[in-house]
TORTILUM-598165 format. One record per atom (N, C-alpha, C): y, x, z. Coordinates in steps of 0.001 Angstrom, whole numbers, padded with zeros to 6 digits, always signed. Example, Ala and Ser with C-alpha at 12.3 -4.5 7.8 and 13.67 -1.06 7.14 Angstrom:
<atoms>
-005690+013190+007800;-004500+012300+007800;-003300+013200+007800;-002250+012850+007080;-001060+013670+007140;+000030+012900+007870;
</atoms>
This chain:
<atoms>
-034190+040857+021532;-035439+040436+020926;-036582+040898+021826;-037531+040031+022040;-038690+040348+022885;-039493+041490+022255;-040034+042352+023086;-040786+043492+022574;-042289+043255+022571;-042737+042143+023114;-044165+041854+023080;-044384+040470+022481;-045591+040262+021972;-045904+039004+021304;-047370+038684+021528;-047718+037387+021589;-049130+037037+021692;-049881+037256+020374;-049151+037581+019312;-049764+037815+018003;-049940+039320+017802;-051139+039741+017521;-051424+041154+017300;-050872+041605+015950;-050342+042823+015904;-049750+043361+014683;-050715+043340+013495;-051992+043720+013647;-052898+043673+012485;-053066+042249+011918;-053119+041253+012786;-053236+039872+012318;-051971+039463+011565;-050813+039842+012101;-049545+039539+011429;-049512+040187+010042;-049890+041473+009949;-049879+042161+008656;-050840+041498+007670;-052007+041071+008147;-052962+040389+007255;-052384+039067+006759;-051796+038306+007650;-051191+037029+007248;-050074+037259+006233;-049227+038264+006463;-048125+038536+005539;-048630+039049+004191;-049804+039684+004172;-050352+040159+002896;-050718+038998+001985;-050859+037834+002566;-051206+036643+001779;-049994+035924+001215;-048810+036405+001564;-047554+035840+001059;-047099+036697-000117;-046984+036101-001293;-046528+036839-002467;-045041+037138-002349;-044676+038349-002710;-043272+038736-002698;-042921+039479-003972;-041753+039146-004528;-041270+039865-005700;-041071+041333-005325;-041293+042223-006284;-041203+043660-006044;-039856+044165-006559;-039151+044899-005689;-037813+045407-005998;-037738+046891-005689;-036894+047593-006421;-036528+048956-006059;-035122+048888-005475;-034978+049386-004263;-033688+049463-003594;-033230+050903-003754;-032012+051112-004263;-031529+052471-004505;-030088+052609-004042;-029749+053804-003607;-028381+054096-003175;-027997+055488-003633;-026709+055704-003778;-026172+057024-004101;-024738+057053-003596;-024274+058214-003236;-022918+058364-002740;-022791+059655-001967;-021749+059770-001155;-021513+061010-000409;-022699+061441+000457;-023471+060491+000971;-024605+060825+001843;-025836+061259+001060;-025882+060952-000238;-027025+061337-001052;-027677+060164-001753;-028666+060488-002574;-029359+059491-003402;-030782+059317-002907;-031223+058065-002851;-032583+057757-002411;-032943+056356-002886;-034248+056069-002842;-034708+054744-003223;-036074+054459-002654;-036404+053179-002596;-037708+052748-002090;-038098+051424-002712;-039374+051098-002596;-039914+049818-003057;-039905+048840-001894;-039499+047592-002164;-039434+046585-001103;-039740+045200-001650;-040325+044374-000802;-040481+042954-001113;-039595+042105-000217;-039037+042707+000823;-038222+041962+001792;-036785+041857+001300;-036554+040951+000348;-035237+040674-000208;-035135+039181-000447;-033977+038612-000127;-033759+037196-000395;-032272+036928-000565;-031945+035838-001236;-030547+035445-001347;-030071+034909-000002;-028785+035053+000258;-028176+034513+001469;-027276+033351+001102;-026413+033544+000102;-025448+032516-000277;-024990+032770-001705;-024453+031719-002351;-023842+031926-003654;-022316+031907-003553;-021784+031754-002331;-020338+031746-002137;-019970+032413-000820;-019737+033713-000785;-019822+034627-001924;-021274+034981-002225;-021557+035350-003477;-022924+035764-003798;-023339+036925-002896;-024430+036728-002176;-024878+037745-001227;-026383+037688-001081;-026933+038808-000600;-028373+038887-000393;-028670+039682+000865;-029937+039665+001230;-030410+040326+002441;-031621+041167+002085;-031665+042385+002597;-032846+043235+002461;-033212+043765+003840;-034492+044036+004026;-034977+044635+005274;-035565+045997+004941;-035106+047021+005664;-035531+048398+005421;-035994+049024+006720;-037087+049754+006669;-037584+050432+007854;-036539+051427+008348;-036258+051383+009653;-035240+052254+010237;-035609+053730+010121;-036886+054033+009982;-037328+055421+009874;-037187+055964+008451;-036883+055105+007481;-036817+055565+006092;-035528+056335+005824;-035644+057352+004997;-034480+058132+004558;-033520+057233+003781;-034061+056337+002964;-033226+055452+002155;-032354+054574+003039;-032915+054027+004122;-032127+053181+005009;-030931+053910+005585;-031133+055144+006018;-030039+055933+006589;-028969+056236+005540;-029384+056603+004332;-028419+056922+003283;-027687+055680+002802;-028397+054572+002683;-027773+053313+002278;-026679+052931+003276;-026988+053055+004542;-026021+052738+005596;-024782+053629+005458;-024980+054917+005243;-023868+055854+005124;-023076+055657+003830;-023759+055349+002719;-023082+055181+001427;-022341+053858+001321;-022811+052821+001994;-022132+051533+001976;-022351+050693+000734;-023222+051144-000160;-023521+050383-001376;-024947+050696-001806;-025540+049747-002540;-026905+049937-003016;-027154+049013-004183;-028286+049223-004836;-028717+048303-005889;-030055+047712-005498;-030284+046503-005969;-031585+045849-005874;-032021+045610-007307;-033172+046169-007678;-033664+046122-009049;-035018+045421-009055;-035066+044224-009626;-036272+043402-009618;-037191+043836-010752;-038419+044212-010397;-039352+044772-011373;-040102+043705-012158;-040488+044097-013361;-041278+043251-014254;-042729+043711-014219;-043623+042818-014643;-045019+043203-014824;-045045+044403-015755;-045916+045368-015469;-045987+046590-016245;-045223+047743-015612;-044403+047456-014609;-043646+048507-013938;-044302+048941-012618;-045596+048665-012492;-046341+049045-011291;-046276+050544-010992;-046401+051427-012015;-046319+052855-011704;-044995+053249-011051;-043911+052641-011492;-042603+052907-010899;-042542+052392-009457;-043122+051219-009226;-043187+050677-007863;-043964+051626-006960;-045072+052170-007442;-045868+053114-006646;-045097+054392-006340;-044351+054891-007309;-043566+056106-007092;-042573+055892-005949;-041838+054784-005982;-040815+054531-004969;-041407+054012-003660;-042681+053630-003679;-043367+053220-002447;-043969+054419-001725;-043850+055609-002306;-044395+056803-001670;-045886+056984-001892;-046428+056364-002920;-047862+056462-003195;-048195+057611-004138;-047212+058447-004422;-047422+059636-005244;-046874+060824-004464;-046948+061995-005055;-046405+063172-004379;-044935+063406-004721;-044284+062430-005342;-042861+062545-005679;-042002+062052-004514;-040952+062789-004224;-040069+062427-003123;-038617+062611-003552;-037717+061925-002855;-036278+062116-003056;-035856+061971-004501;-035038+062927-004943;-034447+062907-006283;-035494+062882-007395;-036665+063484-007166;-037712+063544-008196;-038162+062151-008624;-038056+061167-007754;-038454+059797-008104;-037605+059237-009244;-036332+059637-009283;-035416+059085-010288;-035620+059679-011681;-036522+060646-011819;-036877+061158-013140;-037757+060154-013878;-038210+059123-013174;-039058+058073-013759;-038268+056778-013816;-038408+056050-014905;-037642+054825-015117;-036367+055141-015885;-035716+054095-016348;-034488+054224-017149;-033297+053885-016261;-032792+054876-015530;-031703+054687-014579;-030361+054940-015250;-029368+054189-014854;-027987+054393-015296;-027090+054227-014076;-025880+054759-014123;-024969+054559-012989;-024522+053101-012919;-024609+052516-011753;-024142+051153-011547;-022651+051121-011268;-022046+049948-011238;-020597+049823-011071;-020078+050313-009717;-020936+050437-008729;-020517+050952-007426;-020984+052385-007217;-021528+052992-008269;-022036+054347-008180;-023501+054433-007817;-024120+053323-007520;-025536+053304-007160;-026388+053327-008426;-027608+053874-008351;-028487+053862-009513;-028930+052430-009842;-028879+052087-011117;-029329+050774-011577;-030426+050977-012606;-031515+050247-012474;-032637+050339-013392;-032320+049505-014634;-032142+050167-015764;-031676+049514-016986;-032609+048416-017468;-033926+048566-017271;-034862+047568-017780;-035452+046684-016679;-034751+046554-015571;-035170+045626-014517;-034969+044193-014997;-035710+043256-014433;-035478+041845-014745;-034051+041465-014381;-033616+041926-013211;-032242+041740-012745;-031896+042949-011893;-030652+043371-011974;-030166+044478-011167;-028878+044024-010486;-028862+044108-009167;-027723+043666-008372;-027003+044889-007807;-025715+044997-008024;-024888+046023-007386;-024325+045374-006115;-024568+046002-004972;-024303+045346-003687;-023475+046247-002767;-022437+045658-002160;-021661+046329-001111;-022198+045878+000243;-022418+046819+001137;-022908+046485+002471;-021846+045686+003218;-022242+044540+003736;-021365+043692+004543;-021687+043846+006028;-022983+043900+006350;-023402+043992+007746;-024793+044616+007814;-025019+045405+008832;-026340+045985+009075;-026662+045780+010549;-027832+045196+010799;-028279+044958+012170;-029644+045579+012391;-029807+046345+013454;-031145+046814+013784;-031945+045669+014409;-033128+045424+013876;-034029+044404+014410;-035419+045020+014451;-035911+045232+015651;-037219+045853+015862;-037283+047178+015102;-038251+047332+014196;-038432+048593+013477;-037594+048693+012206;-036796+047671+011908;-036090+047613+010628;-034587+047427+010782;-033882+047724+009691;-032488+047323+009527;-032500+046054+008695;-031769+045039+009115;-031512+043870+008288;-030136+044097+007675;-030104+044217+006360;-028871+044552+005644;-028423+043333+004858;-027194+042912+005085;-026599+041828+004308;-025534+042445+003427;-025592+042118+002153;-024643+042689+001208;-024042+041643+000297;-022808+041909-000127;-022103+041051-001077;-022285+041647-002464;-022648+040808-003408;-022957+041260-004763;-021657+041472-005542;-021498+042695-006075;-020308+043046-006844;-020525+042850-008342;-021763+042983-008802;-022075+042831-010225;-023567+042579-010376;-023920+041940-011493;-025317+041658-011811;-025570+042056-013256;-026687+042731-013495;-027140+043016-014848;-028467+042317-015078;-028613+041693-016227;-029858+041012-016562;-030576+041772-017663;-031849+042065-017432;-032680+042706-018434;-033437+041663-019227;-034373+042102-020056;-035177+041153-020829;-035933+040188-019912;-036000+038931-020345;-036719+037910-019571;-038197+038002-019927;-038967+038535-018995;-040403+038710-019194;-041110+038463-017868;-042428+038466-017828;-043122+038197-016568;-042693+039152-015458;-042632+038608-014251;-042242+039384-013088;-043435+040055-012427;-043130+040819-011374;-044145+041536-010621;-044066+041095-009166;-045200+040662-008623;-045271+040308-007207;-046329+041170-006533;-046227+041224-005207;-047189+041959-004395;-047857+040952-003472;-049191+040842-003571;-049952+039910-002751;-051336+040487-002525;-051841+040344-001298;-053160+040858-000922;-053256+042358-001208;-052154+043046-000922;-052070+044504-001048;-052294+045010-002472;-051875+044193-003447;-051993+044578-004855;-050856+043942-005656;-050479+044625-006748;-049477+044074-007657;-050136+043036-008553;-049377+041999-008878;-049865+040947-009759;-048716+040455-010638;-049004+040204-011921;-047956+039647-012787;-047759+038168-012498;-046574+037687-012730;-046285+036260-012568;-045343+035846-013706;-045690+034745-014359;-044886+034297-015511;-043623+033597-015076;
</atoms>
């Protein structure tokens, strides 16, 4: 991958801030430890087998632990769960295990933390991890899905959370 671009990073970040993205909590637990973060970089890959893709900063503790544990959850947040998104985004003084004292977490089928009241919670086995620039691109096969109450979702656009019906 080329290391230089005619597009300046600040312009790219501003343009991407105008793209709405669903807000998710990515969480992992296992022999390497427990961690989680807030992310909008998640998308489906295929329905056969059901799989998805997430992008995680290579410098994040969660990315390293997720890679070592081999499993994770993707928990799609609803409107009203902004405080939880902020906690896992590092916008508070809570770090590591202390973050999981907030929200209604339960053990997922692969041992990963699952948010009980998420719009949807995906239990995912790591299939492939590729380093791309500053991030890991993680492709995972979905082992189980939990559906929470159907209510308005939460998106992030223009550097702010917004509800979406």
